[in-house]
C-alpha positions in Angstrom: 237.4 -45.3 106.3 237.4 -42.4 103.8 240.0 -42.5 101.1 240.7 -38.8 101.4 240.9 -36.1 103.9 238.2 -34.3 101.9 235.8 -37.1 102.2 233.6 -38.4 105.0 231.9 -41.7 105.6 228.2 -41.7 106.2 225.7 -44.8 107.0 222.6 -45.3 105.1 220.0 -48.1 105.1 220.9 -50.9 103.1 217.7 -50.4 100.8 218.8 -46.9 100.1 222.4 -48.0 99.3 221.2 -50.5 96.9 219.1 -48.4 95.2 221.9 -45.7 94.8 224.3 -48.5 93.7 221.8 -49.5 91.0 221.4 -46.1 89.7 225.1 -45.4 89.6 225.4 -48.6 87.7 222.7 -47.8 85.3 224.1 -44.3 84.8 227.7 -45.6 84.5 229.0 -43.4 87.4 229.7 -43.6 91.0 227.5 -43.6 94.1 228.9 -40.2 95.3 228.2 -38.7 91.7 224.9 -39.9 92.0 224.5 -38.5 95.6 225.9 -34.9 94.7 223.6 -34.7 91.7 220.5 -35.5 93.8 221.6 -33.1 96.4 222.9 -30.2 94.3 220.4 -30.2 91.4 218.3 -33.4 91.3 219.5 -34.2 87.7 220.9 -37.5 86.8 223.9 -37.6 84.4 221.8 -38.6 81.6 219.6 -35.4 82.1 222.7 -33.2 82.2 223.8 -35.0 79.1 220.6 -34.3 77.3 220.7 -30.8 78.1 224.2 -30.5 76.8 223.4 -32.3 73.6 220.2 -30.0 73.2 222.6 -26.7 73.8 225.3 -28.1 71.5 222.6 -28.7 68.7 221.5 -25.0 68.9 225.0 -23.7 68.9 225.7 -26.1 65.9 222.6 -24.4 64.0 223.4 -20.9 65.0 227.0 -21.2 63.5 225.6 -22.7 60.2 223.3 -19.9 60.0 226.0 -17.4 60.5 228.3 -19.2 57.9 225.4 -19.3 55.7 224.7 -15.6 55.9 228.3 -14.8 55.4 229.0 -17.0 52.3 225.6 -15.7 50.7 227.0 -12.0 51.2 223.8 -10.9 52.8 225.5 -9.0 55.4 228.9 -9.3 57.2 228.8 -11.2 60.5 230.7 -9.6 63.5 232.1 -11.9 66.3 230.2 -9.8 68.6 226.6 -11.0 68.7 225.2 -7.4 69.9 227.3 -6.0 66.9 225.9 -8.2 64.3 222.3 -7.8 65.4 221.7 -11.1 66.7 
């Protein structure tokens, strides 16, 4: 029986359930989260995390470059990337 009116119950072979359960445990998430990731985009939680870390590193680098430019007086940096020529 589903725990919510927004959920439904499905039946899967035991072997598939065990594989999903093991993957969820390895990723530190739930079986529904693993299924949703596989169905919607095929990425695991770790893959999403890796992409986010990569994007954050890029943003961090860009912010440092902008701060270095403004401190060195090379040119003023606008909050608008188009106006600042980036």
